[in-house]
C-alpha positions as YAML, in Angstrom:
chain: A
units: angstrom
residues:
- id: 1
  name: MET
  ca: [132.09, -209.35, 225.69]
- id: 2
  name: PHE
  ca: [132.66, -205.73, 226.73]
- id: 3
  name: SER
  ca: [136.04, -204.33, 227.51]
- id: 4
  name: VAL
  ca: [136.80, -203.25, 231.00]
- id: 5
  name: ALA
  ca: [136.45, -199.68, 229.85]
- id: 6
  name: THR
  ca: [132.90, -200.24, 228.65]
- id: 7
  name: ARG
  ca: [131.98, -202.14, 231.80]
- id: 8
  name: ARG
  ca: [132.89, -199.37, 234.27]
- id: 9
  name: PHE
  ca: [129.98, -197.33, 235.50]
- id: 10
  name: ALA
  ca: [129.64, -194.04, 233.54]
- id: 11
  name: PHE
  ca: [127.25, -191.34, 233.82]
- id: 12
  name: SER
  ca: [125.66, -189.25, 231.07]
- id: 13
  name: ALA
  ca: [125.84, -185.46, 230.76]
- id: 14
  name: PHE
  ca: [122.38, -185.43, 232.35]
- id: 15
  name: LYS
  ca: [123.45, -185.70, 235.84]
- id: 16
  name: SER
  ca: [120.27, -187.24, 236.94]
- id: 17
  name: ALA
  ca: [120.08, -190.00, 234.64]
- id: 18
  name: PRO
  ca: [122.65, -192.84, 235.37]
- id: 19
  name: VAL
  ca: [123.64, -194.98, 232.36]
- id: 20
  name: PHE
  ca: [126.24, -197.39, 231.50]
- id: 21
  name: ARG
  ca: [128.47, -196.99, 228.45]
- id: 22
  name: ALA
  ca: [127.17, -200.39, 227.16]
- id: 23
  name: ALA
  ca: [123.46, -199.49, 227.52]
- id: 24
  name: THR
  ca: [120.94, -197.10, 226.28]
- id: 25
  name: PRO
  ca: [120.57, -194.13, 228.53]
- id: 26
  name: ARG
  ca: [117.75, -194.02, 231.14]
- id: 27
  name: LEU
  ca: [115.44, -191.18, 230.95]
- id: 28
  name: PHE
  ca: [114.44, -190.95, 234.49]
- id: 29
  name: ALA
  ca: [116.67, -191.77, 237.58]
- id: 30
  name: PRO
  ca: [115.00, -193.10, 240.69]
- id: 31
  name: SER
  ca: [114.70, -190.42, 243.49]
- id: 32
  name: LEU
  ca: [117.95, -190.66, 245.78]
- id: 33
  name: ARG
  ca: [115.50, -190.18, 248.79]
- id: 34
  name: PHE
  ca: [114.51, -193.83, 248.49]
- id: 35
  name: TYR
  ca: [118.11, -195.26, 248.63]
- id: 36
  name: SER
  ca: [119.46, -196.82, 251.61]
- id: 37
  name: ASN
  ca: [123.07, -197.73, 251.20]
- id: 38
  name: ALA
  ca: [123.29, -199.26, 254.68]
- id: 39
  name: LEU
  ca: [124.21, -202.94, 255.21]
- id: 40
  name: THR
  ca: [121.10, -205.22, 255.57]
- id: 41
  name: LYS
  ca: [120.68, -206.19, 259.09]
- id: 42
  name: ASP
  ca: [120.61, -210.04, 259.79]
- id: 43
  name: SER
  ca: [122.69, -210.77, 256.63]
- id: 44
  name: ILE
  ca: [125.82, -212.68, 256.62]
- id: 45
  name: VAL
  ca: [127.63, -209.54, 256.09]
- id: 46
  name: THR
  ca: [126.48, -208.10, 259.49]
- id: 47
  name: LYS
  ca: [126.41, -211.44, 261.43]
- id: 48
  name: TYR
  ca: [129.89, -212.70, 260.29]
- id: 49
  name: SER
  ca: [131.48, -211.26, 263.53]
- id: 50
  name: ALA
  ca: [130.25, -209.70, 266.71]
- id: 51
  name: GLY
  ca: [132.83, -206.89, 266.52]
- id: 52
  name: PRO
  ca: [132.49, -203.48, 264.89]
- id: 53
  name: ILE
  ca: [132.32, -203.44, 261.10]
- id: 54
  name: LYS
  ca: [133.90, -200.57, 258.97]
- id: 55
  name: VAL
  ca: [131.94, -199.89, 256.02]
- id: 56
  name: ALA
  ca: [133.28, -197.77, 253.12]
- id: 57
  name: TYR
  ca: [132.12, -196.95, 249.52]
- id: 58
  name: THR
  ca: [133.87, -196.26, 246.16]
- id: 59
  name: GLU
  ca: [132.90, -193.63, 243.52]
- id: 60
  name: ASP
  ca: [132.24, -196.70, 241.26]
- id: 61
  name: HIS
  ca: [129.34, -197.69, 243.68]
- id: 62
  name: GLU
  ca: [131.05, -200.79, 245.44]
- id: 63
  name: TRP
  ca: [130.90, -201.16, 249.12]
- id: 64
  name: VAL
  ca: [133.29, -202.95, 251.56]
- id: 65
  name: ALA
  ca: [132.42, -204.17, 255.02]
- id: 66
  name: LEU
  ca: [135.65, -204.80, 256.91]
- id: 67
  name: HIS
  ca: [135.54, -206.96, 260.10]
- id: 68
  name: GLU
  ca: [138.05, -206.85, 262.98]
- id: 69
  name: ASP
  ca: [139.67, -210.04, 261.79]
- id: 70
  name: GLY
  ca: [140.62, -208.80, 258.39]
- id: 71
  name: THR
  ca: [137.64, -210.33, 256.55]
- id: 72
  name: ALA
  ca: [136.08, -207.96, 254.04]
- id: 73
  name: PHE
  ca: [132.83, -208.41, 252.20]
- id: 74
  name: VAL
  ca: [132.52, -206.57, 248.86]
- id: 75
  name: GLY
  ca: [129.20, -205.78, 246.92]
- id: 76
  name: ILE
  ca: [127.63, -202.98, 244.89]
- id: 77
  name: THR
  ca: [125.40, -200.42, 246.34]
- id: 78
  name: LYS
  ca: [121.68, -200.20, 246.13]
- id: 79
  name: TYR
  ca: [122.16, -197.22, 243.87]
- id: 80
  name: ALA
  ca: [124.28, -199.39, 241.44]
- id: 81
  name: ALA
  ca: [121.93, -202.32, 241.72]
- id: 82
  name: ASP
  ca: [119.07, -200.26, 240.59]
- id: 83
  name: ALA
  ca: [120.86, -198.43, 237.87]
- id: 84
  name: LEU
  ca: [122.03, -201.73, 236.48]
- id: 85
  name: GLY
  ca: [118.68, -203.26, 236.21]
- id: 86
  name: ASP
  ca: [117.68, -206.90, 236.60]
- id: 87
  name: ALA
  ca: [120.95, -209.02, 236.91]
- id: 88
  name: THR
  ca: [121.05, -212.06, 234.67]
- id: 89
  name: PHE
  ca: [124.48, -213.47, 235.24]
- id: 90
  name: VAL
  ca: [127.26, -212.70, 237.83]
- id: 91
  name: GLU
  ca: [130.79, -213.78, 237.13]
- id: 92
  name: LEU
  ca: [132.46, -214.49, 240.44]
- id: 93
  name: ALA
  ca: [135.97, -213.97, 241.64]
- id: 94
  name: THR
  ca: [138.36, -216.85, 241.86]
- id: 95
  name: VAL
  ca: [139.11, -217.99, 245.43]
- id: 96
  name: GLY
  ca: [142.82, -217.72, 246.24]
- id: 97
  name: ASP
  ca: [143.42, -214.85, 243.83]
- id: 98
  name: ALA
  ca: [145.44, -211.99, 245.16]
- id: 99
  name: VAL
  ca: [143.92, -208.66, 244.32]
- id: 100
  name: GLU
  ca: [145.06, -205.04, 244.40]
- id: 101
  name: ILE
  ca: [142.87, -202.10, 244.68]
- id: 102
  name: GLY
  ca: [141.17, -201.57, 241.42]
- id: 103
  name: ASP
  ca: [141.52, -205.02, 240.12]
- id: 104
  name: SER
  ca: [138.44, -206.81, 238.63]
- id: 105
  name: ILE
  ca: [136.87, -209.22, 241.07]
- id: 106
  name: GLY
  ca: [133.97, -210.23, 238.79]
- id: 107
  name: SER
  ca: [131.32, -208.76, 236.68]
- id: 108
  name: ILE
  ca: [127.55, -208.45, 236.52]
- id: 109
  name: GLU
  ca: [125.41, -208.72, 233.42]
- id: 110
  name: SER
  ca: [121.93, -207.38, 233.26]
- id: 111
  name: VAL
  ca: [119.19, -206.97, 230.58]
- id: 112
  name: LYS
  ca: [120.65, -203.49, 230.19]
- id: 113
  name: SER
  ca: [124.36, -203.87, 230.36]
- id: 114
  name: ALA
  ca: [127.37, -205.31, 231.86]
- id: 115
  name: SER
  ca: [129.67, -203.90, 234.56]
- id: 116
  name: GLU
  ca: [133.10, -204.98, 236.25]
- id: 117
  name: ILE
  ca: [133.32, -205.02, 239.89]
- id: 118
  name: TYR
  ca: [136.55, -203.67, 241.42]
- id: 119
  name: ALA
  ca: [138.33, -204.52, 244.53]
- id: 120
  name: PRO
  ca: [138.11, -201.46, 246.86]
- id: 121
  name: VAL
  ca: [140.76, -203.06, 249.00]
- id: 122
  name: THR
  ca: [143.97, -205.25, 248.47]
- id: 123
  name: GLY
  ca: [143.80, -208.66, 249.71]
- id: 124
  name: GLU
  ca: [143.10, -212.41, 248.75]
- id: 125
  name: VAL
  ca: [139.81, -213.73, 247.64]
- id: 126
  name: SER
  ca: [138.68, -216.07, 250.43]
- id: 127
  name: GLU
  ca: [135.08, -216.81, 249.19]
- id: 128
  name: ALA
  ca: [132.89, -215.95, 246.38]
- id: 129
  name: ASN
  ca: [129.09, -215.68, 246.86]
- id: 130
  name: GLN
  ca: [128.07, -219.06, 245.16]
- id: 131
  name: LEU
  ca: [124.23, -218.06, 245.68]
- id: 132
  name: LEU
  ca: [124.72, -215.84, 242.74]
- id: 133
  name: ASP
  ca: [125.40, -218.65, 240.32]
- id: 134
  name: SER
  ca: [121.82, -219.83, 240.63]
- id: 135
  name: ASN
  ca: [120.20, -216.65, 241.70]
- id: 136
  name: PRO
  ca: [121.82, -213.50, 240.28]
- id: 137
  name: GLY
  ca: [118.79, -211.56, 241.17]
- id: 138
  name: LEU
  ca: [120.01, -211.56, 244.86]
- id: 139
  name: VAL
  ca: [122.22, -208.54, 243.71]
- id: 140
  name: ASN
  ca: [119.06, -206.61, 242.90]
- id: 141
  name: GLN
  ca: [116.93, -208.00, 245.84]
- id: 142
  name: ASP
  ca: [119.56, -207.42, 248.56]
- id: 143
  name: PRO
  ca: [122.68, -205.70, 247.26]
- id: 144
  name: MET
  ca: [123.74, -204.55, 250.66]
- id: 145
  name: GLY
  ca: [123.57, -207.99, 252.34]
- id: 146
  name: GLU
  ca: [122.89, -211.43, 250.88]
- id: 147
  name: GLY
  ca: [123.89, -210.02, 247.35]
- id: 148
  name: TRP
  ca: [127.51, -209.49, 248.40]
- id: 149
  name: ILE
  ca: [129.99, -210.35, 245.55]
- id: 150
  name: ALA
  ca: [133.24, -211.52, 247.17]
- id: 151
  name: GLN
  ca: [134.80, -212.06, 250.60]
- id: 152
  name: LEU
  ca: [138.49, -210.84, 250.90]
- id: 153
  name: GLN
  ca: [141.15, -211.40, 253.54]
- id: 154
  name: VAL
  ca: [142.89, -208.27, 253.91]
- id: 155
  name: GLY
  ca: [146.26, -207.69, 255.62]
- id: 156
  name: PRO
  ca: [146.75, -205.73, 258.95]
- id: 157
  name: ASN
  ca: [147.98, -202.70, 256.98]
- id: 158
  name: TYR
  ca: [144.70, -202.11, 255.12]
- id: 159
  name: ASP
  ca: [143.85, -198.59, 254.11]
- id: 160
  name: LEU
  ca: [140.33, -197.23, 253.66]
- id: 161
  name: SER
  ca: [141.43, -193.58, 253.33]
- id: 162
  name: ASN
  ca: [140.88, -193.73, 249.71]
- id: 163
  name: LEU
  ca: [137.14, -194.68, 250.18]
- id: 164
  name: LEU
  ca: [134.06, -192.78, 251.34]
- id: 165
  name: ASP
  ca: [132.21, -193.08, 254.46]
- id: 166
  name: ALA
  ca: [128.45, -193.35, 254.25]
- id: 167
  name: ALA
  ca: [127.94, -189.51, 254.55]
- id: 168
  name: LYS
  ca: [130.63, -188.88, 251.93]
- id: 169
  name: TYR
  ca: [128.99, -191.35, 249.61]
- id: 170
  name: GLU
  ca: [125.41, -190.03, 250.02]
- id: 171
  name: GLU
  ca: [126.87, -186.47, 249.07]
- id: 172
  name: PHE
  ca: [128.75, -187.93, 246.26]
- id: 173
  name: LEU
  ca: [125.32, -189.32, 244.91]
- id: 174
  name: LYS
  ca: [123.55, -186.05, 245.45]
- id: 175
  name: SER
  ca: [126.35, -183.99, 243.70]
- id: 176
  name: ASP
  ca: [127.36, -186.28, 240.87]
- id: 177
  name: HIS
  ca: [124.05, -187.71, 239.96]
...
């Protein structure tokens, strides 16, 4: 098994070629103009509640969709899913676990590498996406919707200020990759 340090997303000196520490570097990165890191319409993530959803991103390429009732869905971005390659196994979070920002809430293994998934917010794991047990490829097929990793219940004092909004995340992708 890989250590936490080797599972974190890392990027080579060639800014346009995303790689994982545990993998062989990719020679060609997909063009960023084809990425849509918006939530998938008609997925459980967007249909969960009728109210507004606050969406934010981490520099580790996770997203969080926070609903008014304090329910937060967490997953990886389209960029991360494509860089990871075909998912072969997803280790899911344990329901009932209390997590702090930066705690591991699971991992994804692929034909290329393995990567930890980190909590972008503090809360309690209220559900894990059991569909990923039998179909880890959902992470690749629909990372911004049905491929969500965990559902967290966050407290009323949640803080998204340490995260990126959609525009800042897109700028991050352009500048750092």
